[in-house]
N, C-alpha and C positions, 0 to 999 in steps of 0.2 A: 652635908660633909664640911662646907666651908660656910662661915659666917661674915657677911660684910658689915662693917661698922657703919653707922650713921654719924652724921656730924654732931649728933648730940652726945655720942658716946665720949667718956672721959678716959684719956690715957695719961699715965705718969709722964711728965715732961722728961725728954731725952730717951723714951723707949719707944718701941714699935709694938703694936699689938700682934700676937701671934697670927691672927687671921691674915694681917696685912702681909706678914712675911711669907706665910703659906701661899697666899694668892699670888705674890710675885713669883714664886718658885713655879707654880702650875703655869702661870702666864708664860714664862721664860721657856718652859718645856714644850708648851703648844707652838710658841713662835718657832721653836727650833724644828717642829714637824712641818708646819704650813708654810713657813717663809720660802723654802725652795721651791714648793709647789706654786705659790702665787707670785713670787718676785719676777718671773719672766713676763707676767701679763702687764706690768708697769711700764709706762713709756721710758724709753732709754734716758730720757733727760730729767727725769723724776729724781731728785736727790734727797728729799726730806724723809727721815727715819727710815732709811734703807741701809742694809748691812753693807759696809764697805764703800759707802758713798757719803759724801758731806759737802760743806760749803766750798771747800777748796776745788773740789770737782766741778761744781757749778761755775765757779769763777773761771776755771780753765776753758769751759765751753763758751762762757761769755767773751773772754778774750779772744778765743779763736773766731767766733762769729763777727766781732768787730774788725778783726784784720781781713775777713772776708768781705767787708763792706757794709754789714749790716749796722743800723744805726740806733735801733730801739731795743731796749732790754725790759721785759716784762717779769715782775717778781709778784706772786701772789701768796698772801698767807691768809688762809680761810680761818680765822679765829673762830673757835666754838663749832666748826663744821662737824666734826665727828660726833658731837653731841645730838645732832640733827638726824643722823642716819637711822632709819628705822630698823631696829635691831632684830625683829622677826624676819624681815626680808633679807637681811645680811645672812642670817643663819640659814635661811632656805636656800639662798645662793650658794653658800658654801657646801651645803649638803648636796646640791644638784650637780655643781661642777667638779668638786674634788673628792666626793665619796668619803668625806670624813665624818660621817654621821655619828660614829661613836664619840669621837672628840667634841664634836659641836654640841651633841645632846647632853653630855656629861659635864660640859663646862659653859652652858648657856649664861650662867651668872657672870662670866667675865665680860662678855660684851655689853 
C-alpha cells in the first residue's frame, strides 16, 4: 500500500515524495487514535513530544521544585533511544494492552 523510500532514492530538490506525504498523513491519523489511549500511562512530568506539554511546562515544574528546596535538576536526552526499541515487541504490547490490532497490523511499516 505504501512504499518507504530508501536513502538511495532520488527526489527532485524542493519536493516531497508522495509516499512521504501519505506516510505522514497516516501517521497523524494513527496518533490521533492511540494518543488518548496511551497518554495517561506516561509519567505526569514527562514533557517531550506530548500534546499540550512542552519545555515551558517543564521549566515551571523545575522552578516550583527549586522553591520547595530541591537542589538538583536532572535532564535526560536519550539520543537514538527509539531506534533501539524492538519493534516486534512494541507491536505485540500495543495489541495486548489496547486492542488496536487492526491499526497495528495494517500499519506495521510505520514503527
